[in-house]
TORMILUM-986725 format. One line per field, with one value per residue: residue number from 1; x, y, z of N, C-alpha, C in turn. Coordinates in pm, whole numbers, plus 50000, padded with zeros to 5 digits. Atoms other than C-alpha are relative to their C-alpha. Layout:
! TORMILUM-986725
n	c(NUM_...)
nu	c(X_...)
nv	c(Y_...)
nw	c(Z_...)
cau	c(X_...)
cav	c(Y_...)
caw	c(Z_...)
cu	c(X_...)
cv	c(Y_...)
cw	c(Z_...)
//
This chain:
! TORMILUM-986725
n	c(1_2_3_4_5_6_7_8_9_10_11_12_13_14_15_16_17_18_19_20_21_22_23_24_25_26_27_28_29_30_31_32_33_34_35_36_37_38_39_40_41_42_43_44_45_46_47_48_49_50_51_52_53_54_55_56_57_58_59_60_61_62_63_64_65_66_67_68_69_70_71_72_73_74_75_76_77_78_79_80_81)
nu	c(49948_49869_50027_50040_49883_49913_50065_49984_49861_49990_50068_49919_49884_50050_50026_49872_49930_50084_49977_50099_50056_50053_50129_50117_50043_50136_50012_50033_50138_50084_50116_50095_50055_50091_50117_50077_50059_50111_50107_50058_50075_50120_50090_50048_50099_50117_50061_50075_49951_49874_50003_49990_49864_49910_50020_49942_49855_49962_50016_49894_49876_50010_50001_50067_50045_50032_50055_49938_50053_49902_50059_50142_50020_49936_49892_49998_49869_50012_49882_50000_49910)
nv	c(49868_49988_49978_49861_49918_50014_49926_49859_49965_49994_49879_49885_49996_49962_49856_49928_50012_49964_49871_49905_49928_49866_50003_49968_49864_49967_49876_49892_49958_50117_49969_49924_50093_50087_49919_49982_50128_50027_49908_50052_50119_49954_49945_50111_50075_49914_49976_50119_50056_50071_50067_50145_50034_49967_50101_50125_49986_50011_50141_50081_49974_50055_50145_50042_49899_50065_49921_50055_49938_49935_49912_49978_49946_50078_49940_50051_50029_50018_50054_49969_50083)
nw	c(49969_50066_50142_50015_49976_50117_50108_49968_50029_50146_50045_49958_50091_50131_49994_49991_50128_50115_50065_49952_50114_49976_49931_50080_49970_50039_50077_49907_50021_49983_49915_50081_50099_49926_49964_50123_50037_49907_50038_50123_49964_49930_50102_50083_49922_49983_50131_50039_50127_49980_49869_50014_50042_49890_49895_50051_49994_49858_49960_50060_49927_49865_49990_49877_49904_49873_49890_49880_49878_49912_49901_50023_50135_50103_50078_50136_50054_50144_50065_50143_50082)
cau	c(24877_25224_25079_24920_25239_25437_25183_25198_25578_25549_25304_25522_25822_25617_25502_25858_25976_25687_25716_25541_25493_25332_25042_24696_24598_24243_24144_24128_23779_23642_23410_23250_23207_23046_22814_22706_22646_22430_22232_22183_22070_21829_21684_21657_21469_21233_21154_20881_21040_21371_21265_21228_21567_21743_21590_21698_22055_22070_21934_22199_22474_22350_22423_22272_22070_22054_21840_22023_21851_22046_21914_21547_21594_21703_22039_22075_22382_22418_22664_22757_22930)
cav	c(52135_52062_52052_52393_52541_52405_52548_52884_52885_52812_53099_53342_53248_53281_53629_53733_53622_53745_54031_54330_54504_54841_54920_54937_55301_55427_55691_56030_56091_55751_55889_56134_55863_55633_55911_55977_55607_55573_55881_55735_55406_55585_55775_55454_55281_55578_55596_55353_55313_55186_55044_54685_54678_54850_54604_54311_54442_54479_54126_53988_54142_53989_53630_53626_53839_53735_53873_53828_53884_54133_54284_54240_54380_54234_54323_54281_54115_54139_53930_54054_53875)
caw	c(51730_51591_51239_51286_51426_51129_50887_51064_51035_50661_50616_50812_50596_50278_50383_50463_50117_49904_49659_49813_49477_49442_49673_49526_49505_49494_49246_49423_49280_49384_49655_49410_49146_49404_49522_49161_49096_49408_49304_48956_49107_49338_49042_48836_49119_49149_48777_48668_48323_48467_48805_48684_48512_48805_49052_48835_48817_49196_49246_49010_49227_49553_49649_49995_50237_50602_50882_51210_51546_51758_52077_51990_51637_51306_51155_50780_50632_50254_50054_49707_49422)
cu	c(50134_49983_49964_50118_50096_49943_50013_50141_50021_49938_50079_50121_49958_49972_50130_50071_49917_50034_49888_49934_49951_49867_49887_49951_49858_50000_49957_49855_49900_49874_49894_49934_49896_49871_49909_49930_49882_49882_49931_49914_49869_49898_49940_49894_49871_49923_49932_50053_50131_50004_50020_50141_50100_49989_50063_50153_50048_49990_50112_50133_50002_49999_49924_49961_49957_49941_50047_49943_50113_49927_49854_49966_50068_50108_49998_50144_49983_50133_49990_50100_50137)
cv	c(50022_50029_50145_50094_49995_50078_50150_50046_50011_50129_50125_50014_50045_50151_50081_50003_50045_50138_50095_50075_50138_49991_50035_50138_50022_50133_50112_50047_49888_50030_50076_49911_49909_50074_50020_49871_49966_50092_49952_49877_50038_50056_49890_49919_50080_50025_49871_49935_49922_49918_49849_49958_50026_49896_49867_50004_49986_49856_49913_50017_49934_49847_49953_50122_49924_50102_49934_50071_50057_50095_50032_50060_49908_50082_49935_49983_49968_49951_50028_49912_50058)
cw	c(49930_49852_49975_50019_49880_49883_50021_49966_49849_49947_50035_49908_49861_49993_50000_49865_49880_49948_50043_49885_50039_50072_49904_50043_49951_49925_50094_49989_50028_50082_49919_49896_50067_50035_49878_49959_50091_49967_49873_50028_50070_49902_49914_50073_50019_49872_49953_49872_50016_50129_49989_49965_50113_50112_49960_50008_50145_50046_49945_50073_50138_49997_50123_50084_50125_50096_50129_50123_50086_50093_49976_49865_49900_49930_49862_49955_49852_49944_49851_49927_49997)
//
């Protein structure tokens, strides 16, 4: 316990002394860009000429898919790269 408390004290001091820097700002149009990208993906998955490539790209982004029982149903947890 003493080791953990000492480590916590070190971390608190490190946080107090770290350079805060500028905050990370999101582009004001990010939601619209995301919406367009999802629409493009949906169209690519629906088009037989691009479906295979779009599916492959999605698979390459995923590292893990878990099905977790919750209240008699399965919840899906997706881990991306």
